[in-house]
C-alpha positions as CSV (number, residue, x, y, z in Angstrom):
1,M,152.7,23.9,-74.2
2,N,155.1,26.2,-76.0
3,E,158.2,23.9,-76.2
4,T,161.2,24.6,-78.3
5,V,161.9,22.1,-80.7
6,K,165.5,20.7,-80.4
7,T,167.5,21.1,-83.9
8,P,171.1,20.8,-84.3
9,E,170.9,24.6,-85.3
10,N,169.4,25.4,-81.8
11,N,171.7,23.1,-80.3
12,E,174.7,24.9,-82.1
13,N,173.1,28.2,-80.9
14,R,172.9,27.4,-77.3
15,Y,176.2,25.7,-77.2
16,A,177.8,29.1,-79.0
17,E,176.2,31.1,-76.1
18,L,177.6,28.8,-73.4
19,V,180.9,29.1,-74.5
20,A,180.9,33.2,-75.0
21,K,179.4,33.2,-71.3
22,A,182.2,30.9,-70.1
23,A,185.0,33.0,-72.0
24,E,183.4,36.1,-70.5
25,K,183.8,34.6,-67.0
26,I,187.2,33.5,-67.7
27,A,188.2,36.9,-68.8
28,S,186.7,38.5,-65.9
29,M,188.5,35.8,-63.4
30,R,191.7,36.6,-65.1
31,I,191.4,40.5,-64.2
32,E,190.5,39.4,-60.8
33,I,193.4,37.2,-60.4
34,E,195.8,39.9,-61.7
35,N,194.2,42.6,-59.1
36,L,194.5,40.0,-56.3
37,K,198.5,39.6,-57.4
38,Q,199.1,43.2,-57.2
39,H,197.9,43.3,-53.5
40,D,200.6,40.5,-52.7
41,H,203.5,42.9,-53.8
42,E,202.1,46.1,-52.0
43,P,204.7,47.7,-49.7
44,I,203.8,47.5,-46.1
45,A,205.2,49.4,-43.2
46,I,206.0,48.2,-39.5
47,I,205.5,51.2,-37.5
48,G,205.7,49.7,-33.8
49,M,206.2,46.7,-32.1
50,G,206.2,45.7,-28.5
51,C,206.6,42.5,-26.5
52,R,206.7,41.2,-22.7
53,F,208.4,37.9,-22.3
54,P,210.0,36.4,-19.5
55,L,213.3,38.3,-18.9
56,A,212.6,40.6,-21.7
57,D,210.5,43.6,-21.9
58,N,211.2,44.6,-25.4
59,P,212.1,43.0,-29.0
60,E,215.8,43.6,-28.2
61,K,216.0,42.0,-25.0
62,Y,213.6,39.1,-26.6
63,W,216.2,38.9,-29.5
64,E,219.2,38.8,-27.1
65,L,217.5,35.7,-25.1
66,L,216.8,33.9,-28.5
67,A,220.2,34.6,-30.2
68,N,221.8,33.5,-26.9
69,G,220.3,30.5,-26.2
70,V,219.0,31.8,-22.6
71,D,216.5,29.7,-20.6
72,A,213.9,32.3,-19.0
73,M,212.6,30.0,-16.9
74,Q,213.2,30.8,-13.2
75,D,212.0,30.1,-9.5
76,A,208.6,32.0,-8.4
77,P,209.8,35.4,-7.2
78,E,209.0,36.2,-3.6
79,H,205.6,38.1,-4.5
80,H,204.2,34.7,-6.1
81,A,204.3,32.8,-2.4
82,Y,200.7,32.0,-2.8
83,L,201.8,29.6,-5.1
84,N,203.2,27.4,-2.2
85,A,199.7,26.4,-1.3
86,F,199.6,24.9,-4.6
87,Y,202.6,23.4,-4.9
88,D,203.4,19.6,-4.4
89,P,206.3,17.8,-5.6
90,N,204.4,14.7,-6.6
91,P,203.0,15.1,-10.5
92,E,200.3,12.6,-9.4
93,A,198.8,15.1,-6.6
94,L,195.3,16.3,-7.7
95,G,194.8,20.1,-8.0
96,K,198.4,21.0,-7.4
97,I,201.4,21.9,-9.3
98,Y,204.6,20.1,-9.2
99,T,207.1,22.7,-10.3
100,R,208.2,25.9,-8.8
101,R,209.6,27.0,-11.8
102,A,208.0,29.3,-14.8
103,G,208.5,32.1,-17.5
104,F,207.7,35.3,-15.1
105,L,207.2,38.9,-16.5
106,Q,209.7,41.2,-15.2
107,Q,207.2,43.8,-13.5
108,P,206.8,44.8,-10.0
109,P,203.8,43.1,-8.0
């Protein structure tokens, strides 16, 4: 068996090696952190935006709804008449909906 005898000198050398490795690791982690911080401050460019919400088919109209507190819920349009088969004013009715109002997109049928 080729075992190293533990002496105070060996322990000190091992301790010094571990401290040196830890210091190297800490230094590399600091560099990595600084690189990550730089990414947080990189400029971004928004090159386009689109949206479709009830009563708003673009960002400007959506903002107007929000700013003016508009309730975009409305009665189901005529072309959604197929929903009538599922309607029941009783909220306890199984397999049915109990409201005729919802947020419908403004698009042709």
